C-alpha positions as a Python dict, from the first residue, in 0.01 Angstrom:
ca = {
    (1, 'X'): (0, 0, 0),
    (2, 'X'): (199, 155, 283),
    (3, 'X'): (526, 22, 136),
    (4, 'X'): (491, 263, -159),
    (5, 'X'): (611, 622, -130),
    (6, 'X'): (449, 870, -369),
    (7, 'X'): (596, 1205, -471),
    (8, 'X'): (464, 1516, -649),
    (9, 'X'): (708, 1803, -692),
    (10, 'X'): (595, 2162, -625),
    (11, 'X'): (404, 2345, -898),
    (12, 'X'): (278, 2126, -1181),
    (13, 'X'): (332, 1806, -980),
    (14, 'X'): (109, 1921, -695),
    (15, 'X'): (-144, 2071, -940),
    (16, 'X'): (-171, 1743, -1131),
    (17, 'X'): (-205, 1542, -810),
    (18, 'X'): (-495, 1765, -707),
    (19, 'X'): (-666, 1799, -1048),
    (20, 'X'): (-601, 1458, -1202),
    (21, 'X'): (-539, 1235, -895),
    (22, 'X'): (-195, 1102, -991),
    (23, 'X'): (157, 1135, -853),
    (24, 'X'): (474, 1221, -1044),
    (25, 'X'): (681, 936, -899),
    (26, 'X'): (661, 630, -679),
    (27, 'X'): (944, 469, -487),
    (28, 'X'): (929, 92, -448),
    (29, 'X'): (1226, -37, -253),
    (30, 'X'): (1534, 39, -464),
    (31, 'X'): (1337, 167, -767),
    (32, 'X'): (1183, 498, -862),
    (33, 'X'): (923, 495, -1138),
    (34, 'X'): (825, 829, -1288),
    (35, 'X'): (501, 930, -1452),
    (36, 'X'): (543, 1072, -1800),
    (37, 'X'): (713, 1410, -1796),
    (38, 'X'): (636, 1664, -2065),
    (39, 'X'): (815, 1977, -2176),
    (40, 'X'): (632, 2203, -1932),
    (41, 'X'): (761, 2473, -1704),
    (42, 'X'): (737, 2303, -1362),
    (43, 'X'): (608, 2620, -1195),
    (44, 'X'): (360, 2755, -1452),
    (45, 'X'): (272, 2449, -1660),
    (46, 'X'): (336, 2640, -1983),
    (47, 'X'): (480, 2438, -2271),
    (48, 'X'): (768, 2526, -2496),
    (49, 'X'): (640, 2539, -2854),
    (50, 'X'): (957, 2426, -3031),
    (51, 'X'): (1016, 2049, -3019),
    (52, 'X'): (1386, 2065, -2922),
    (53, 'X'): (1311, 2301, -2633),
    (54, 'X'): (1018, 2083, -2524),
    (55, 'X'): (1229, 1766, -2522),
    (56, 'X'): (1514, 1944, -2340),
    (57, 'X'): (1263, 2064, -2076),
    (58, 'X'): (1114, 1715, -2042),
    (59, 'X'): (1462, 1579, -1965),
    (60, 'X'): (1511, 1853, -1704),
    (61, 'X'): (1171, 1763, -1555),
    (62, 'X'): (1266, 1395, -1531),
    (63, 'X'): (1589, 1492, -1353),
    (64, 'X'): (1404, 1714, -1103),
    (65, 'X'): (1135, 1450, -1050),
    (66, 'X'): (1391, 1178, -973),
    (67, 'X'): (1577, 1402, -729),
    (68, 'X'): (1252, 1505, -557),
    (69, 'X'): (1179, 1134, -503),
    (70, 'X'): (1521, 1076, -344),
    (71, 'X'): (1725, 966, -645),
    (72, 'X'): (2037, 1115, -799),
    (73, 'X'): (1893, 1175, -1145),
    (74, 'X'): (1943, 1036, -1494),
    (75, 'X'): (2261, 848, -1398),
    (76, 'X'): (2039, 591, -1221),
    (77, 'X'): (1789, 548, -1508),
    (78, 'X'): (1786, 208, -1677),
    (79, 'X'): (1454, 223, -1868),
    (80, 'X'): (1306, 500, -2083),
    (81, 'X'): (971, 507, -2263),
    (82, 'X'): (906, 809, -2482),
    (83, 'X'): (591, 909, -2666),
    (84, 'X'): (601, 1161, -2951),
    (85, 'X'): (357, 1376, -3151),
    (86, 'X'): (483, 1353, -3422),
    (87, 'X'): (765, 1107, -3421),
    (88, 'X'): (1029, 1226, -3666),
    (89, 'X'): (1406, 1252, -3701),
    (90, 'X'): (1418, 1591, -3529),
    (91, 'X'): (1251, 1446, -3218),
    (92, 'X'): (1472, 1136, -3221),
    (93, 'X'): (1787, 1347, -3263),
    (94, 'X'): (1681, 1560, -2963),
    (95, 'X'): (1626, 1247, -2753),
    (96, 'X'): (1968, 1105, -2843),
    (97, 'X'): (2137, 1442, -2778),
    (98, 'X'): (1985, 1444, -2429),
    (99, 'X'): (2076, 1078, -2368),
    (100, 'X'): (2439, 1171, -2439),
    (101, 'X'): (2416, 1475, -2210),
    (102, 'X'): (2240, 1312, -1914),
    (103, 'X'): (2372, 955, -1942),
    (104, 'X'): (2721, 977, -2090),
    (105, 'X'): (2838, 659, -1915),
    (106, 'X'): (2555, 416, -1989),
    (107, 'X'): (2286, 330, -2242),
    (108, 'X'): (1940, 257, -2097),
    (109, 'X'): (1681, 40, -2262),
    (110, 'X'): (1443, 261, -2463),
    (111, 'X'): (1101, 220, -2618),
    (112, 'X'): (1003, 507, -2847),
    (113, 'X'): (647, 536, -2978),
    (114, 'X'): (464, 778, -3204),
    (115, 'X'): (113, 864, -3086),
    (116, 'X'): (-170, 1084, -3210),
    (117, 'X'): (-233, 1270, -2882),
    (118, 'X'): (-82, 1318, -2537),
    (119, 'X'): (-235, 1438, -2209),
    (120, 'X'): (-251, 1809, -2290),
    (121, 'X'): (-309, 1998, -2614),
    (122, 'X'): (42, 2143, -2645),
    (123, 'X'): (232, 1829, -2542),
    (124, 'X'): (461, 1691, -2813),
    (125, 'X'): (666, 1456, -2594),
    (126, 'X'): (616, 1253, -2278),
    (127, 'X'): (902, 1066, -2112),
    (128, 'X'): (862, 790, -1851),
    (129, 'X'): (1163, 642, -1672),
    (130, 'X'): (1254, 377, -1418),
    (131, 'X'): (1564, 426, -1203),
    (132, 'X'): (1755, 190, -975),
    (133, 'X'): (1839, 360, -645),
    (134, 'X'): (2046, 126, -427),
    (135, 'X'): (1970, 143, -55),
}
């Protein structure tokens, strides 16, 4: 699989690669696919408790992850999958608010799912994206 380039940003990304054996992003030609990003502090791994702050942080983490993998950020994202514990109007409003902030000029495709549990106890949101990064 030498044609795949894997990336794990400093802090939580490197910790998760070591502890859980996965990368934060993979570049395949003109695409970057990102592992689910939660509302964690990228350096310490601590989670925001409040759902709006956690979703805002998850969007920041996606942006940093894309840039670390050689992309420009949210402006290149065309697909979003989000997972929520719980899924409610407050969470959906926070997602839409961040869509407007990070992608004011386009509307990606989006799948939004409510789940009973995410990867860590304090996770309330996880956001996966796919971005098109022209060569």
